[in-house]
C-alpha positions in Angstrom: 7.0 17.8 -6.9 4.3 17.3 -9.5 6.9 15.6 -11.8 7.8 13.1 -9.0 4.1 12.3 -8.6 3.6 11.6 -12.3 6.9 9.8 -12.9 6.9 7.6 -9.8 4.5 5.5 -7.9 3.3 4.5 -4.4 4.1 0.9 -3.6 2.4 -1.4 -1.1 4.3 -4.5 0.1 3.1 -7.6 1.8 4.3 -11.2 1.6 2.5 -13.0 -1.3 0.9 -9.9 -3.0 -2.5 -11.7 -3.0 -4.2 -10.3 0.1 -3.1 -7.2 1.9 -1.1 -5.2 -0.6 -3.6 -5.7 -3.5 -6.4 -4.5 -1.1 -4.2 -1.5 0.0 -3.5 -0.7 -3.7 -7.2 -0.8 -4.5 -8.2 1.3 -1.5 -5.7 4.1 -2.2 -6.4 4.1 -6.0 -10.1 4.5 -5.1 -9.4 7.3 -2.6 -7.3 9.2 -5.2 -10.2 9.4 -7.6 -11.6 12.2 -5.4 -8.3 14.2 -5.4 -7.3 16.9 -7.9 -4.4 16.4 -10.4 -1.7 15.4 -10.2 -2.7 13.1 -7.2 -5.6 11.6 -9.2 -3.2 10.3 -11.8 -0.7 8.9 -9.3 0.2 5.3 -10.1 -0.3 2.8 -7.3 1.4 -0.6 -7.4 1.8 -3.6 -5.0 4.3 -6.4 -4.7 5.3 -9.1 -2.3 8.5 -10.1 -0.6 7.8 -13.8 -1.3 5.3 -13.4 -4.2 5.0 -15.6 -7.3 4.3 -13.9 -10.6 0.8 -13.8 -11.9 -1.4 -15.2 -9.1 -4.8 -13.6 -8.7 -5.8 -11.8 -5.5 -7.4 -14.2 -3.0 -11.1 -14.6 -3.4 -11.8 -13.2 0.0 -9.6 -10.1 -0.7 -11.6 -9.6 -3.9 -14.9 -10.0 -2.0 -13.9 -7.8 0.9 -13.2 -4.9 -1.5 -16.2 -5.7 -3.7 -18.3 -5.2 -0.5 -17.2 -1.6 -0.6 -17.6 -1.2 -4.4 -13.9 -1.6 -5.3 -12.9 -4.2 -7.9 -9.5 -5.8 -7.6 -10.4 -9.0 -9.6 -7.9 -8.2 -12.3 -5.0 -8.0 -9.9 -2.0 -10.3 -10.5 0.8 -10.8 -8.0 4.4 -9.8 -8.6 7.5 -10.1 -6.5 9.1 -6.9 -5.3 12.0 -5.9 -7.6 14.7 -3.3 -7.6 12.8 -1.6 -10.5 9.7 -1.3 -8.4 11.6 0.1 -5.5 13.6 2.5 -7.6 10.3 3.8 -9.2 8.7 4.4 -5.8 8.2 7.8 -4.3 6.9 6.0 -1.2 6.8 2.4 0.0 4.2 1.2 2.6 4.7 -2.2 4.1 2.2 -4.2 6.2 4.5 -5.3 9.0 7.9 -4.6 10.5 9.1 -7.9 9.1 8.3 -6.7 5.6 10.4 -3.5 6.3 13.3 -5.6 7.6 13.2 -7.8 4.5 13.1 -4.8 2.2 16.0 -3.2 4.0 18.0 -6.4 3.6 17.2 -6.8 -0.1 17.3 -3.2 -1.2 19.8 -1.0 0.6 18.7 2.1 -1.4 15.0 2.3 -0.3 13.2 5.6 -0.8 13.4 7.8 2.3 9.6 7.5 2.5 9.5 3.8 3.4 7.2 3.1 6.3 4.5 0.9 7.7 1.1 1.6 6.1 -0.4 2.9 9.4 2.6 5.1 10.2 0.6 8.4 10.0 -2.1 7.4 12.3 -2.3 9.2 15.6 -2.7 7.7 19.1 -2.0 4.4 20.5 -2.8 2.2 17.5 -1.5 -1.0 16.2 0.9 -0.1 13.4 0.9 -3.4 11.6 -1.7 -4.9 9.3 -2.6 -8.5 10.2 -2.4 -11.2 7.6 -5.8 -12.7 6.8 -4.4 -15.4 4.5 -6.4 -18.6 4.8 -9.0 -17.1 7.1 -12.7 -16.2 6.6 -14.3 -13.1 5.1 -14.6 -11.4 8.5 -10.9 -11.5 8.9 -10.4 -10.0 5.4 -12.9 -7.3 6.2 -11.2 -6.5 9.5 -7.9 -6.3 7.6 -9.5 -4.0 5.0 -10.9 -1.8 7.7 -7.5 -1.4 9.3 -6.2 -0.2 6.0 -9.1 2.1 5.5 -8.2 3.8 8.8 -4.7 4.5 7.3 -5.8 6.0 4.0 -6.5 9.5 5.3 -3.0 9.8 6.7 -1.5 8.5 3.4 -3.6 11.0 1.5 -2.4 13.9 3.7 1.2 12.7 3.2 0.7 12.7 -0.6 -1.0 16.1 -0.6 1.9 17.5 1.5 4.4 15.8 -0.8 2.7 17.4 -3.9 2.9 20.8 -2.2 6.6 20.3 -1.4 6.1 19.9 2.3 7.2 16.9 4.4 5.0 15.1 6.8 6.7 13.3 9.7 5.6 9.8 10.6 4.0 9.3 14.0 6.1 7.1 16.2 
């Protein structure tokens, strides 16, 4: 399993790849810094179902992460491609619509394709709201809903590295 961790990546998907998925990418990358190898070296990418190439992250996305000491200012958007999907050991989408779009465009998705908040227990909202065009408080709320999902994703990745499978919570 360690080979899969170093040869593949975790992918986050949203619409334009300028708000949610870059924030999720930055949050997971930051969280993995505290993990042992091979998790620490796991590559994290993000893309959008309707993204342009090369757009910077939205200023409020950059600011919301900077407020928790994470820098995503170098991020540039990219559309989701077959190469990105094929190189993914797991894909985490922000909404059910993103999952439906991915399933239509890429019939051979990794088995581990889920909503980002899939591993959270209890009666929680599974989708990440889109803060595009809103104020910093909306971006921070979006960020916080992603932060809540990170422990479940880390547990999933630890189990994956150990050769164990973690079931999503319905």
